[in-house]
ZADO-1210 file (C-alpha; in nm, 4 decimals, padded with zeros to 6 digits):
<atoms>
<atom x="01.0753" y="-01.8867" z="-03.0940" code="MET" pos="1"/>
<atom x="00.7173" y="-01.8289" z="-03.2054" code="LYS" pos="2"/>
<atom x="00.5149" y="-01.6172" z="-02.9680" code="ARG" pos="3"/>
<atom x="00.1874" y="-01.7809" z="-02.8699" code="GLN" pos="4"/>
<atom x="00.0239" y="-01.5712" z="-02.5960" code="SER" pos="5"/>
<atom x="-00.1011" y="-01.2137" z="-02.5983" code="GLU" pos="6"/>
<atom x="00.1531" y="-01.1315" z="-02.3250" code="GLY" pos="7"/>
<atom x="00.4392" y="-01.2464" z="-02.5470" code="ASP" pos="8"/>
<atom x="00.3047" y="-01.0408" z="-02.8372" code="LEU" pos="9"/>
<atom x="00.2777" y="-00.7292" z="-02.6205" code="ILE" pos="10"/>
<atom x="00.6355" y="-00.7717" z="-02.5006" code="LEU" pos="11"/>
<atom x="00.7501" y="-00.8235" z="-02.8591" code="GLY" pos="12"/>
<atom x="00.5674" y="-00.5046" z="-02.9608" code="TYR" pos="13"/>
<atom x="00.7316" y="-00.3008" z="-02.6839" code="LEU" pos="14"/>
<atom x="01.0795" y="-00.4346" z="-02.7656" code="THR" pos="15"/>
<atom x="01.0165" y="-00.4007" z="-03.1435" code="LYS" pos="16"/>
<atom x="01.1061" y="-00.7661" z="-03.2074" code="THR" pos="17"/>
<atom x="00.7832" y="-00.8888" z="-03.3689" code="LEU" pos="18"/>
<atom x="00.8062" y="-01.0675" z="-03.7001" code="THR" pos="19"/>
<atom x="00.5697" y="-00.9451" z="-03.9774" code="PRO" pos="20"/>
<atom x="00.3386" y="-01.2417" z="-03.9072" code="GLU" pos="21"/>
<atom x="00.3394" y="-01.1730" z="-03.5310" code="GLU" pos="22"/>
<atom x="00.2813" y="-00.8024" z="-03.5913" code="GLU" pos="23"/>
<atom x="-00.0265" y="-00.8842" z="-03.7976" code="GLU" pos="24"/>
<atom x="-00.1579" y="-01.1122" z="-03.5193" code="ARG" pos="25"/>
<atom x="-00.0815" y="-00.8468" z="-03.2583" code="PHE" pos="26"/>
<atom x="-00.2758" y="-00.5736" z="-03.4367" code="HIS" pos="27"/>
<atom x="-00.5676" y="-00.8086" z="-03.5056" code="ALA" pos="28"/>
<atom x="-00.5831" y="-00.8818" z="-03.1316" code="TRP" pos="29"/>
<atom x="-00.5367" y="-00.5125" z="-03.0466" code="LEU" pos="30"/>
<atom x="-00.8354" y="-00.4084" z="-03.2583" code="GLU" pos="31"/>
<atom x="-01.0575" y="-00.6947" z="-03.1463" code="SER" pos="32"/>
<atom x="-01.1475" y="-00.5244" z="-02.8168" code="ASP" pos="33"/>
<atom x="-01.1177" y="-00.1649" z="-02.6972" code="PHE" pos="34"/>
<atom x="-00.9935" y="-00.2851" z="-02.3576" code="LYS" pos="35"/>
<atom x="-00.6917" y="-00.4466" z="-02.5247" code="ASN" pos="36"/>
<atom x="-00.5844" y="-00.1055" z="-02.6507" code="ARG" pos="37"/>
<atom x="-00.6260" y="00.0470" z="-02.3049" code="LYS" pos="38"/>
<atom x="-00.3948" y="-00.2169" z="-02.1520" code="VAL" pos="39"/>
<atom x="-00.1280" y="-00.1692" z="-02.4208" code="VAL" pos="40"/>
<atom x="-00.1479" y="00.2106" z="-02.3891" code="ASP" pos="41"/>
<atom x="-00.0877" y="00.1852" z="-02.0130" code="MET" pos="42"/>
<atom x="00.2123" y="-00.0469" z="-02.0517" code="LEU" pos="43"/>
<atom x="00.3535" y="00.1577" z="-02.3403" code="GLU" pos="44"/>
<atom x="00.3368" y="00.4723" z="-02.1279" code="THR" pos="45"/>
<atom x="00.5446" y="00.3010" z="-01.8563" code="ILE" pos="46"/>
<atom x="00.7823" y="00.1553" z="-02.1151" code="TRP" pos="47"/>
<atom x="00.8503" y="00.4921" z="-02.2808" code="ASN" pos="48"/>
<atom x="00.9159" y="00.6718" z="-01.9506" code="SER" pos="49"/>
<atom x="01.2648" y="00.7884" z="-01.8691" code="SER" pos="50"/>
<atom x="01.5153" y="00.5464" z="-01.7146" code="GLU" pos="51"/>
<atom x="01.5165" y="00.7546" z="-01.3971" code="LYS" pos="52"/>
<atom x="01.1449" y="00.7019" z="-01.3615" code="LYS" pos="53"/>
<atom x="01.1977" y="00.3268" z="-01.3958" code="HIS" pos="54"/>
<atom x="01.4646" y="00.3317" z="-01.1256" code="ARG" pos="55"/>
<atom x="01.2300" y="00.5166" z="-00.8934" code="ASP" pos="56"/>
<atom x="00.9423" y="00.2730" z="-00.9372" code="LEU" pos="57"/>
<atom x="00.9299" y="-00.0273" z="-00.7096" code="ASP" pos="58"/>
<atom x="00.6598" y="-00.2447" z="-00.5598" code="GLU" pos="59"/>
<atom x="00.6609" y="-00.0896" z="-00.2135" code="ARG" pos="60"/>
<atom x="00.6346" y="00.2689" z="-00.3409" code="LYS" pos="61"/>
<atom x="00.3619" y="00.1760" z="-00.5866" code="ALA" pos="62"/>
<atom x="00.1637" y="00.0009" z="-00.3138" code="TRP" pos="63"/>
<atom x="00.2072" y="00.2805" z="-00.0568" code="GLU" pos="64"/>
<atom x="00.1015" y="00.5470" z="-00.3083" code="ASN" pos="65"/>
<atom x="-00.2069" y="00.3631" z="-00.4277" code="LEU" pos="66"/>
<atom x="-00.3028" y="00.2360" z="-00.0835" code="ALA" pos="67"/>
<atom x="-00.2922" y="00.5892" z="00.0524" code="ARG" pos="68"/>
<atom x="-00.5284" y="00.7108" z="-00.2214" code="LYS" pos="69"/>
<atom x="-00.7559" y="00.4103" z="-00.1699" code="ALA" pos="70"/>
<atom x="-00.7695" y="00.4526" z="00.2066" code="GLY" pos="71"/>
<atom x="-00.6113" y="00.1119" z="00.2780" code="ILE" pos="72"/>
<atom x="-00.4055" y="00.1042" z="00.5997" code="THR" pos="73"/>
<atom x="-00.2732" y="-00.2532" z="00.5883" code="THR" pos="74"/>
<atom x="00.1107" y="-00.2500" z="00.5504" code="PRO" pos="75"/>
<atom x="00.2734" y="-00.3621" z="00.2273" code="PHE" pos="76"/>
<atom x="00.4442" y="-00.6695" z="00.3772" code="ASP" pos="77"/>
<atom x="00.1258" y="-00.7986" z="00.5392" code="GLU" pos="78"/>
<atom x="-00.0797" y="-00.7646" z="00.2214" code="GLU" pos="79"/>
<atom x="00.1765" y="-00.9204" z="-00.0092" code="PHE" pos="80"/>
<atom x="00.2613" y="-01.2099" z="00.2209" code="ALA" pos="81"/>
<atom x="-00.0550" y="-01.3829" z="00.0987" code="GLN" pos="82"/>
<atom x="00.0049" y="-01.3337" z="-00.2742" code="ILE" pos="83"/>
<atom x="00.0551" y="-01.6551" z="-00.4663" code="GLN" pos="84"/>
<atom x="00.3732" y="-01.6701" z="-00.6779" code="PRO" pos="85"/>
<atom x="00.3603" y="-01.6499" z="-01.0542" code="LEU" pos="86"/>
<atom x="00.2924" y="-01.9701" z="-01.2384" code="SER" pos="87"/>
<atom x="00.6087" y="-02.1567" z="-01.3329" code="ARG" pos="88"/>
<atom x="00.5501" y="-02.1134" z="-01.7067" code="SER" pos="89"/>
<atom x="00.4866" y="-01.7390" z="-01.6766" code="TYR" pos="90"/>
<atom x="00.7885" y="-01.6889" z="-01.4482" code="ALA" pos="91"/>
<atom x="01.0025" y="-01.8826" z="-01.6956" code="ARG" pos="92"/>
<atom x="00.8963" y="-01.6454" z="-01.9758" code="ARG" pos="93"/>
<atom x="00.9976" y="-01.3447" z="-01.7660" code="ILE" pos="94"/>
<atom x="01.3365" y="-01.4990" z="-01.6841" code="LEU" pos="95"/>
<atom x="01.4041" y="-01.5910" z="-02.0465" code="PHE" pos="96"/>
<atom x="01.3209" y="-01.2351" z="-02.1510" code="THR" pos="97"/>
<atom x="01.6088" y="-01.1012" z="-01.9417" code="ARG" pos="98"/>
<atom x="01.4950" y="-00.7453" z="-02.0110" code="HIS" pos="99"/>
<atom x="01.5215" y="-00.5310" z="-01.6929" code="PRO" pos="100"/>
<atom x="01.2533" y="-00.2843" z="-01.7986" code="ILE" pos="101"/>
<atom x="01.0172" y="-00.5650" z="-01.8992" code="ALA" pos="102"/>
<atom x="01.0569" y="-00.7300" z="-01.5595" code="THR" pos="103"/>
<atom x="01.0042" y="-00.3997" z="-01.3825" code="ARG" pos="104"/>
<atom x="00.6901" y="-00.3250" z="-01.5841" code="ILE" pos="105"/>
<atom x="00.5415" y="-00.6644" z="-01.5020" code="LEU" pos="106"/>
<atom x="00.6179" y="-00.6295" z="-01.1318" code="ARG" pos="107"/>
<atom x="00.4872" y="-00.2738" z="-01.0969" code="VAL" pos="108"/>
<atom x="00.1824" y="-00.3492" z="-01.3137" code="ALA" pos="109"/>
<atom x="00.1050" y="-00.6457" z="-01.0884" code="ALA" pos="110"/>
<atom x="00.1179" y="-00.4197" z="-00.7830" code="VAL" pos="111"/>
<atom x="-00.1097" y="-00.1631" z="-00.9466" code="ILE" pos="112"/>
<atom x="-00.3640" y="-00.4269" z="-01.0472" code="ILE" pos="113"/>
<atom x="-00.3524" y="-00.5773" z="-00.6980" code="PHE" pos="114"/>
<atom x="-00.3937" y="-00.2372" z="-00.5310" code="ALA" pos="115"/>
<atom x="-00.6978" y="-00.1574" z="-00.7439" code="ILE" pos="116"/>
<atom x="-00.8460" y="-00.4972" z="-00.6651" code="SER" pos="117"/>
<atom x="-00.7863" y="-00.4463" z="-00.2933" code="MET" pos="118"/>
<atom x="-00.9442" y="-00.1001" z="-00.3122" code="HIS" pos="119"/>
<atom x="-01.2591" y="-00.2469" z="-00.4654" code="LEU" pos="120"/>
<atom x="-01.2587" y="-00.5281" z="-00.2093" code="PHE" pos="121"/>
<atom x="-01.2340" y="-00.2900" z="00.0838" code="TYR" pos="122"/>
<atom x="-01.5089" y="-00.0669" z="-00.0567" code="LYS" pos="123"/>
<atom x="-01.7353" y="-00.3658" z="-00.1130" code="GLY" pos="124"/>
<atom x="-01.6665" y="-00.5072" z="00.2341" code="THR" pos="125"/>
<atom x="-01.7299" y="-00.1741" z="00.4015" code="LYS" pos="126"/>
<atom x="-02.0595" y="-00.1290" z="00.2195" code="SER" pos="127"/>
<atom x="-02.1687" y="-00.4809" z="00.3097" code="SER" pos="128"/>
<atom x="-02.1016" y="-00.4246" z="00.6790" code="PHE" pos="129"/>
<atom x="-02.2988" y="-00.1007" z="00.6674" code="GLN" pos="130"/>
<atom x="-02.5901" y="-00.2688" z="00.4939" code="GLY" pos="131"/>
<atom x="-02.5545" y="-00.0498" z="00.1858" code="GLU" pos="132"/>
<atom x="-02.6235" y="-00.1638" z="-00.1680" code="SER" pos="133"/>
<atom x="-02.4004" y="00.0029" z="-00.4235" code="LEU" pos="134"/>
<atom x="-02.5609" y="00.0943" z="-00.7565" code="PRO" pos="135"/>
<atom x="-02.4492" y="-00.1090" z="-01.0541" code="LYS" pos="136"/>
<atom x="-02.1903" y="00.0669" z="-01.2675" code="MET" pos="137"/>
<atom x="-02.2242" y="00.0919" z="-01.6440" code="LYS" pos="138"/>
<atom x="-01.9390" y="00.1531" z="-01.8868" code="GLU" pos="139"/>
<atom x="-01.9446" y="00.2890" z="-02.2402" code="ILE" pos="140"/>
<atom x="-01.6277" y="00.2247" z="-02.4431" code="SER" pos="141"/>
<atom x="-01.5998" y="00.3869" z="-02.7850" code="VAL" pos="142"/>
<atom x="-01.4190" y="00.1918" z="-03.0564" code="ASP" pos="143"/>
<atom x="-01.1453" y="00.3547" z="-03.2622" code="TYR" pos="144"/>
<atom x="-01.2874" y="00.5250" z="-03.5700" code="GLY" pos="145"/>
<atom x="-01.6201" y="00.6054" z="-03.4002" code="LYS" pos="146"/>
<atom x="-01.7858" y="00.8521" z="-03.1647" code="THR" pos="147"/>
<atom x="-02.0764" y="00.7997" z="-02.9261" code="ALA" pos="148"/>
<atom x="-02.3470" y="01.0092" z="-02.7610" code="VAL" pos="149"/>
<atom x="-02.4708" y="00.9081" z="-02.4153" code="VAL" pos="150"/>
<atom x="-02.7764" y="01.0543" z="-02.2426" code="THR" pos="151"/>
<atom x="-02.7812" y="00.9888" z="-01.8684" code="LEU" pos="152"/>
<atom x="-03.0908" y="00.9379" z="-01.6539" code="MET" pos="153"/>
<atom x="-03.0836" y="01.3021" z="-01.5394" code="ASP" pos="154"/>
<atom x="-03.0897" y="01.4339" z="-01.8974" code="GLY" pos="155"/>
<atom x="-02.7159" y="01.5099" z="-01.9180" code="THR" pos="156"/>
<atom x="-02.5847" y="01.4561" z="-02.2721" code="ARG" pos="157"/>
<atom x="-02.2235" y="01.3490" z="-02.3304" code="ILE" pos="158"/>
<atom x="-02.0450" y="01.3194" z="-02.6658" code="THR" pos="159"/>
<atom x="-01.7433" y="01.0859" z="-02.6479" code="LEU" pos="160"/>
<atom x="-01.4489" y="01.0784" z="-02.8866" code="ASP" pos="161"/>
<atom x="-01.3005" y="00.7620" z="-03.0376" code="ALA" pos="162"/>
<atom x="-01.1041" y="00.5575" z="-02.7838" code="GLY" pos="163"/>
<atom x="-01.2802" y="00.7150" z="-02.4846" code="SER" pos="164"/>
<atom x="-01.4636" y="00.5388" z="-02.2042" code="SER" pos="165"/>
<atom x="-01.7217" y="00.6578" z="-01.9521" code="LEU" pos="166"/>
<atom x="-01.8311" y="00.4824" z="-01.6326" code="SER" pos="167"/>
<atom x="-02.1430" y="00.5892" z="-01.4449" code="TYR" pos="168"/>
<atom x="-02.3911" y="00.4411" z="-01.1941" code="PRO" pos="169"/>
<atom x="-02.7217" y="00.2984" z="-01.3104" code="SER" pos="170"/>
<atom x="-02.8877" y="00.5253" z="-01.0532" code="VAL" pos="171"/>
<atom x="-02.7357" y="00.8477" z="-00.9194" code="PHE" pos="172"/>
<atom x="-02.7112" y="00.8993" z="-00.5441" code="ALA" pos="173"/>
<atom x="-02.9523" y="01.1401" z="-00.3778" code="ASP" pos="174"/>
<atom x="-02.7031" y="01.4229" z="-00.3359" code="ASN" pos="175"/>
<atom x="-02.4452" y="01.3835" z="-00.6143" code="VAL" pos="176"/>
<atom x="-02.4106" y="01.2796" z="-00.9790" code="ARG" pos="177"/>
<atom x="-02.0649" y="01.1290" z="-01.0341" code="GLN" pos="178"/>
<atom x="-01.9091" y="00.9769" z="-01.3483" code="VAL" pos="179"/>
<atom x="-01.5598" y="00.8628" z="-01.4525" code="TYR" pos="180"/>
<atom x="-01.3984" y="00.9643" z="-01.7835" code="LEU" pos="181"/>
<atom x="-01.0940" y="00.8363" z="-01.9693" code="SER" pos="182"/>
<atom x="-01.0366" y="01.0118" z="-02.3003" code="GLY" pos="183"/>
<atom x="-01.2310" y="01.3110" z="-02.4267" code="GLU" pos="184"/>
<atom x="-01.5906" y="01.4193" z="-02.3965" code="GLY" pos="185"/>
<atom x="-01.8174" y="01.7212" z="-02.4432" code="PHE" pos="186"/>
<atom x="-02.0611" y="01.7521" z="-02.1540" code="PHE" pos="187"/>
<atom x="-02.4010" y="01.9222" z="-02.1608" code="GLU" pos="188"/>
<atom x="-02.5000" y="01.8868" z="-01.7975" code="VAL" pos="189"/>
<atom x="-02.8668" y="01.9083" z="-01.7003" code="ALA" pos="190"/>
<atom x="-02.9106" y="02.1766" z="-01.4299" code="PRO" pos="191"/>
<atom x="-02.9778" y="02.0560" z="-01.0762" code="ASN" pos="192"/>
<atom x="-02.8582" y="02.2939" z="-00.7990" code="PRO" pos="193"/>
<atom x="-02.9275" y="02.0345" z="-00.5283" code="GLN" pos="194"/>
<atom x="-02.7214" y="01.7586" z="-00.6940" code="ASN" pos="195"/>
<atom x="-02.3815" y="01.8700" z="-00.8326" code="PRO" pos="196"/>
<atom x="-02.2392" y="01.6828" z="-01.1321" code="PHE" pos="197"/>
<atom x="-01.8849" y="01.5515" z="-01.0775" code="ILE" pos="198"/>
<atom x="-01.6413" y="01.4107" z="-01.3333" code="ILE" pos="199"/>
<atom x="-01.3380" y="01.2130" z="-01.2142" code="CYS" pos="200"/>
<atom x="-01.0707" y="01.2020" z="-01.4859" code="ALA" pos="201"/>
<atom x="-00.7257" y="01.0658" z="-01.4030" code="ASN" pos="202"/>
<atom x="-00.5870" y="01.3080" z="-01.1408" code="ASN" pos="203"/>
<atom x="-00.8606" y="01.5687" z="-01.1783" code="ALA" pos="204"/>
<atom x="-01.2076" y="01.6405" z="-01.0487" code="VAL" pos="205"/>
<atom x="-01.4501" y="01.8653" z="-01.2385" code="VAL" pos="206"/>
<atom x="-01.7561" y="01.9863" z="-01.0478" code="ARG" pos="207"/>
<atom x="-02.0554" y="02.1681" z="-01.2026" code="VAL" pos="208"/>
<atom x="-02.4229" y="02.2386" z="-01.1413" code="LEU" pos="209"/>
<atom x="-02.5379" y="02.2810" z="-01.5018" code="GLY" pos="210"/>
<atom x="-02.3219" y="02.3903" z="-01.7939" code="THR" pos="211"/>
<atom x="-02.1486" y="02.2951" z="-02.1226" code="LYS" pos="212"/>
<atom x="-01.7776" y="02.2192" z="-02.1399" code="PHE" pos="213"/>
<atom x="-01.5122" y="01.9923" z="-02.2891" code="ASN" pos="214"/>
<atom x="-01.2815" y="01.7619" z="-02.0911" code="VAL" pos="215"/>
<atom x="-00.9691" y="01.6108" z="-02.2486" code="SER" pos="216"/>
<atom x="-00.8078" y="01.3455" z="-02.0255" code="ALA" pos="217"/>
<atom x="-00.6078" y="01.1044" z="-02.2410" code="TRP" pos="218"/>
<atom x="-00.3797" y="00.8781" z="-02.0327" code="PRO" pos="219"/>
<atom x="-00.0985" y="00.8911" z="-02.2909" code="LYS" pos="220"/>
<atom x="-00.1028" y="01.2728" z="-02.3182" code="LEU" pos="221"/>
<atom x="-00.1027" y="01.3142" z="-01.9371" code="ARG" pos="222"/>
<atom x="-00.2242" y="01.6776" z="-01.9324" code="ASP" pos="223"/>
<atom x="-00.5936" y="01.7255" z="-01.8528" code="ILE" pos="224"/>
<atom x="-00.7684" y="02.0183" z="-02.0199" code="ARG" pos="225"/>
<atom x="-01.1061" y="02.1732" z="-01.9469" code="VAL" pos="226"/>
<atom x="-01.2581" y="02.4326" z="-02.1819" code="ALA" pos="227"/>
<atom x="-01.5953" y="02.5919" z="-02.1034" code="VAL" pos="228"/>
<atom x="-01.8583" y="02.7143" z="-02.3487" code="THR" pos="229"/>
<atom x="-02.1434" y="02.7918" z="-02.1097" code="GLU" pos="230"/>
<atom x="-02.1821" y="02.8344" z="-01.7327" code="GLY" pos="231"/>
<atom x="-01.9036" y="02.7853" z="-01.4764" code="LYS" pos="232"/>
<atom x="-01.6871" y="02.4852" z="-01.3884" code="VAL" pos="233"/>
<atom x="-01.4820" y="02.4077" z="-01.0770" code="SER" pos="234"/>
<atom x="-01.1579" y="02.2252" z="-01.1607" code="PHE" pos="235"/>
<atom x="-00.9128" y="02.0817" z="-00.9072" code="ARG" pos="236"/>
<atom x="-00.6270" y="01.8357" z="-00.8702" code="SER" pos="237"/>
<atom x="-00.6335" y="01.5166" z="-00.6642" code="THR" pos="238"/>
<atom x="-00.2522" y="01.5038" z="-00.6622" code="VAL" pos="239"/>
<atom x="-00.2417" y="01.8159" z="-00.4440" code="HIS" pos="240"/>
<atom x="-00.5854" y="01.8103" z="-00.2768" code="PRO" pos="241"/>
<atom x="-00.5018" y="02.1034" z="-00.0494" code="LYS" pos="242"/>
<atom x="-00.4587" y="02.3345" z="-00.3475" code="ASP" pos="243"/>
<atom x="-00.7582" y="02.5518" z="-00.4256" code="LYS" pos="244"/>
<atom x="-00.9796" y="02.4676" z="-00.7207" code="ALA" pos="245"/>
<atom x="-00.9976" y="02.7125" z="-01.0104" code="VAL" pos="246"/>
<atom x="-01.3267" y="02.8360" z="-01.1542" code="VAL" pos="247"/>
<atom x="-01.3414" y="02.8339" z="-01.5338" code="ILE" pos="248"/>
<atom x="-01.5868" y="03.0628" z="-01.7142" code="GLU" pos="249"/>
<atom x="-01.7119" y="03.0639" z="-02.0763" code="PRO" pos="250"/>
<atom x="-01.4321" y="03.1115" z="-02.3294" code="GLY" pos="251"/>
<atom x="-01.1633" y="02.9972" z="-02.0854" code="GLU" pos="252"/>
<atom x="-00.9289" y="02.6988" z="-02.0576" code="LEU" pos="253"/>
<atom x="-00.7393" y="02.5505" z="-01.7631" code="SER" pos="254"/>
<atom x="-00.4787" y="02.2716" z="-01.7785" code="VAL" pos="255"/>
<atom x="-00.3698" y="02.0225" z="-01.5120" code="LEU" pos="256"/>
<atom x="-00.0209" y="01.8823" z="-01.5753" code="SER" pos="257"/>
<atom x="00.0843" y="01.5270" z="-01.4945" code="ASP" pos="258"/>
<atom x="00.2708" y="01.6725" z="-01.1936" code="LYS" pos="259"/>
<atom x="-00.0567" y="01.7993" z="-01.0515" code="GLY" pos="260"/>
<atom x="00.0121" y="02.1652" z="-01.1346" code="VAL" pos="261"/>
<atom x="-00.3100" y="02.3509" z="-01.2215" code="LEU" pos="262"/>
<atom x="-00.2951" y="02.6622" z="-01.4392" code="THR" pos="263"/>
<atom x="-00.5097" y="02.9689" z="-01.3856" code="ALA" pos="264"/>
<atom x="-00.7891" y="02.9966" z="-01.6472" code="PRO" pos="265"/>
<atom x="-00.6873" y="03.1729" z="-01.9695" code="ILE" pos="266"/>
<atom x="-00.8916" y="03.2976" z="-02.2635" code="GLU" pos="267"/>
<atom x="-00.9035" y="03.0526" z="-02.5525" code="THR" pos="268"/>
<atom x="-01.0820" y="02.9782" z="-02.8773" code="ASP" pos="269"/>
<atom x="-01.3149" y="02.7127" z="-02.7379" code="VAL" pos="270"/>
<atom x="-01.4146" y="02.5981" z="-03.0872" code="GLU" pos="271"/>
<atom x="-01.0595" y="02.4730" z="-03.1315" code="LYS" pos="272"/>
<atom x="-01.1155" y="02.2319" z="-02.8427" code="HIS" pos="273"/>
<atom x="-01.4498" y="02.1155" z="-02.9836" code="LEU" pos="274"/>
<atom x="-01.3318" y="02.0605" z="-03.3416" code="SER" pos="275"/>
<atom x="-01.2794" y="01.6879" z="-03.2764" code="TRP" pos="276"/>
<atom x="-01.6573" y="01.6442" z="-03.2967" code="GLN" pos="277"/>
<atom x="-01.6353" y="01.7346" z="-03.6682" code="ASN" pos="278"/>
<atom x="-01.3226" y="01.5238" z="-03.7225" code="ARG" pos="279"/>
<atom x="-01.1135" y="01.8395" z="-03.7542" code="GLU" pos="280"/>
<atom x="-00.7773" y="01.8821" z="-03.5856" code="LEU" pos="281"/>
<atom x="-00.6801" y="02.2436" z="-03.5150" code="ILE" pos="282"/>
<atom x="-00.3114" y="02.2501" z="-03.4294" code="LEU" pos="283"/>
<atom x="-00.1441" y="02.5432" z="-03.2561" code="ASP" pos="284"/>
<atom x="00.2213" y="02.4679" z="-03.1875" code="ASN" pos="285"/>
<atom x="00.1081" y="02.1134" z="-03.1037" code="THR" pos="286"/>
<atom x="00.3615" y="01.8288" z="-03.0535" code="PRO" pos="287"/>
<atom x="00.3529" y="01.5862" z="-03.3459" code="LEU" pos="288"/>
<atom x="00.2953" y="01.2832" z="-03.1215" code="TYR" pos="289"/>
<atom x="-00.0245" y="01.4416" z="-02.9896" code="GLU" pos="290"/>
<atom x="-00.1638" y="01.4916" z="-03.3411" code="ALA" pos="291"/>
<atom x="-00.0687" y="01.1365" z="-03.4438" code="LEU" pos="292"/>
<atom x="-00.2276" y="00.9931" z="-03.1306" code="ASP" pos="293"/>
<atom x="-00.5581" y="01.1574" z="-03.2239" code="GLN" pos="294"/>
<atom x="-00.5397" y="01.0437" z="-03.5860" code="LEU" pos="295"/>
<atom x="-00.4673" y="00.6852" z="-03.4753" code="GLU" pos="296"/>
<atom x="-00.7935" y="00.6834" z="-03.2815" code="ARG" pos="297"/>
<atom x="-00.9974" y="00.8423" z="-03.5584" code="TRP" pos="298"/>
<atom x="-00.8708" y="00.6331" z="-03.8476" code="TYR" pos="299"/>
<atom x="-00.7574" y="00.3123" z="-03.6722" code="ARG" pos="300"/>
<atom x="-00.4027" y="00.3608" z="-03.7987" code="LEU" pos="301"/>
<atom x="-00.0591" y="00.3029" z="-03.6559" code="ARG" pos="302"/>
<atom x="00.2072" y="00.5674" z="-03.7259" code="PHE" pos="303"/>
<atom x="00.5816" y="00.5125" z="-03.7079" code="GLU" pos="304"/>
<atom x="00.8388" y="00.7939" z="-03.7097" code="LEU" pos="305"/>
<atom x="01.1994" y="00.7660" z="-03.8365" code="PRO" pos="306"/>
<atom x="01.3285" y="00.8870" z="-03.4996" code="SER" pos="307"/>
<atom x="01.1828" y="00.9580" z="-03.1516" code="PRO" pos="308"/>
<atom x="01.3130" y="01.3133" z="-03.1957" code="LEU" pos="309"/>
<atom x="01.0246" y="01.3830" z="-03.4333" code="TYR" pos="310"/>
<atom x="00.7691" y="01.3189" z="-03.1568" code="ARG" pos="311"/>
<atom x="00.8312" y="01.6605" z="-03.0022" code="SER" pos="312"/>
<atom x="00.8287" y="01.8552" z="-03.3314" code="VAL" pos="313"/>
<atom x="00.5682" y="02.1326" z="-03.3009" code="LYS" pos="314"/>
<atom x="00.3176" y="02.1816" z="-03.5827" code="ILE" pos="315"/>
<atom x="00.0395" y="02.4306" z="-03.6557" code="SER" pos="316"/>
<atom x="-00.2494" y="02.4327" z="-03.8981" code="GLY" pos="317"/>
<atom x="-00.5857" y="02.2656" z="-03.9508" code="THR" pos="318"/>
<atom x="-00.6381" y="01.9065" z="-04.0608" code="ILE" pos="319"/>
<atom x="-00.9945" y="01.8793" z="-04.1864" code="LYS" pos="320"/>
<atom x="-01.1916" y="01.5661" z="-04.2615" code="LYS" pos="321"/>
<atom x="-01.0623" y="01.4365" z="-04.5963" code="MET" pos="322"/>
<atom x="-00.9639" y="01.1111" z="-04.7700" code="PRO" pos="323"/>
<atom x="-00.7146" y="00.9325" z="-04.5485" code="ILE" pos="324"/>
<atom x="-00.4215" y="00.9239" z="-04.7946" code="ASP" pos="325"/>
<atom x="-00.4621" y="01.2950" z="-04.8672" code="LYS" pos="326"/>
<atom x="-00.4617" y="01.3671" z="-04.4956" code="MET" pos="327"/>
<atom x="-00.1432" y="01.1655" z="-04.4380" code="ILE" pos="328"/>
<atom x="00.0286" y="01.3371" z="-04.7320" code="LYS" pos="329"/>
<atom x="-00.0646" y="01.6800" z="-04.5955" code="SER" pos="330"/>
<atom x="00.0772" y="01.5888" z="-04.2564" code="LEU" pos="331"/>
<atom x="00.3984" y="01.4473" z="-04.4089" code="ALA" pos="332"/>
<atom x="00.4557" y="01.7700" z="-04.6030" code="ILE" pos="333"/>
<atom x="00.4101" y="01.9701" z="-04.2833" code="THR" pos="334"/>
<atom x="00.6977" y="01.7860" z="-04.1109" code="VAL" pos="335"/>
<atom x="00.9059" y="01.7485" z="-04.4306" code="ASN" pos="336"/>
<atom x="00.8863" y="01.3689" z="-04.4419" code="LEU" pos="337"/>
<atom x="00.7857" y="01.1034" z="-04.6905" code="GLU" pos="338"/>
<atom x="00.5599" y="00.8110" z="-04.6030" code="PHE" pos="339"/>
<atom x="00.4697" y="00.4575" z="-04.6983" code="GLU" pos="340"/>
<atom x="00.1334" y="00.3050" z="-04.6124" code="ARG" pos="341"/>
<atom x="00.0622" y="-00.0672" z="-04.5914" code="VAL" pos="342"/>
<atom x="-00.2897" y="-00.1341" z="-04.4687" code="GLY" pos="343"/>
<atom x="-00.3297" y="00.0257" z="-04.1266" code="LYS" pos="344"/>
<atom x="00.0431" y="00.0902" z="-04.0866" code="ARG" pos="345"/>
<atom x="00.1909" y="00.4265" z="-04.1884" code="VAL" pos="346"/>
<atom x="00.5702" y="00.4630" z="-04.1843" code="VAL" pos="347"/>
<atom x="00.7194" y="00.8132" z="-04.2135" code="PHE" pos="348"/>
<atom x="01.0630" y="00.8325" z="-04.3745" code="LEU" pos="349"/>
<atom x="01.3237" y="01.1025" z="-04.3958" code="GLU" pos="350"/>
<atom x="01.3697" y="01.2397" z="-04.7442" code="LYS" pos="351"/>
<atom x="01.6706" y="01.1009" z="-04.9250" code="SER" pos="352"/>
</atoms>
């Protein structure tokens, strides 16, 4: 059966059942808008999680977790009693799929989307009752293959890597400057002791007064890393809010794991964490999937490995800016694989 909708194409991509024609349509749609990639990345992360994680996820738990963070007190049953059922055609597609993980993804994703919507609704309602007018939010999304430099109204300069996005208010509040990052960015924060600068990135909060530092917060990589070049940075977890924040000084790095565990600052070669600005990848016992994820964003490619086991292979070395085929060949030699490239698709093969 020919897949018509974007939802069908996404499901076909996750289950690896797309025909060559459908795969071409899928990637054309994927590259047509940065937000499409963000949606697929989120669903792919859920899809690739362990089976235990899938068993543990259900609508009620997802709602209770997100509602608690959003400050919503209405019980799950009361909120969801008013939700309209899926359209008959969409429900039929889910039933015909008969894939337990696919159904679970759709159900949990629906809860997450609803919880976020309810959070925004409650915030908007509360502000309206209090007579407040919220500043308009702006968002910068960087296409794959590009970088962007943003200068905020306070003079703060932010360099964003390919595939990153930054949300910030059109006008900062009187006592705080707060932005939201997904991806990677180098921040040169304009000093202002009265108004701290705060970055919210996934499950982390970075707080500074005026300094230079790098934040890596890719949703697919899960770990959040902060490396400082100048000044001091306060770094804390929102997963365990009672835990103390760490203070990172120049030449130091701290990492927040996806479990909310925050490491003490350690000395590091900060230039290694800034090399992405020059399209250089400095690898130090780095998992292969992490390197490929970065190269996909830089060169708008899609890499395929002969086995999932290769994802965790650790590699070291430096991949400098070079012609794309030469770069892929160098990487293939490093992991002792061959490769075939057709357009934007690169398939690694085990040597015969």
